[in-house]
C-alpha positions, -999 to +999 in steps of 0.1 A: +001+001+000+012+035-010+015+062+015+015+100+014+025+126+039-001+153+048-001+184+071-031+194+091-041+217+119-072+220+140-094+251+134-120+252+161-139+220+155-124+214+121-093+196+108-078+214+079-052+196+057-033+191+024-011+165+010+027+176+012+030+169-024+002+191-033+003+222-009-023+242-030-051+218-026-066+219+009-097+202+023-112+198+058-130+173+081-150+173+112-125+146+126-090+134+116-106+103+101-129+124+080-100+146+069-080+116+058-108+103+038-113+137+021-075+138+013-078+103-004-106+118-026-084+148-035-054+125-043-076+104-067-087+135-085-052+152-086-035+119-098-062+109-123-060+142-143-096+153-134-081+186-121-062+205-148-029+224-142-020+207-109+006+225-092+034+200-073+063+206-051+095+196-066+132+194-053+160+212-069+198+205-063+218+238-067+251+228-054 
């Protein structure tokens, strides 16, 4: 099974989060479990091509 890192924080009663690889695409959930479910949905859309012009994070070696 593949895993993806995500970042999240609590805002009142909601959990707000995004996939580390796709920081521009955020979602929320009433619980951490709901947030994780919503992140899986976003990942499916982002990786399937359903969302055009997807912004990604890259790594650049400069020295």
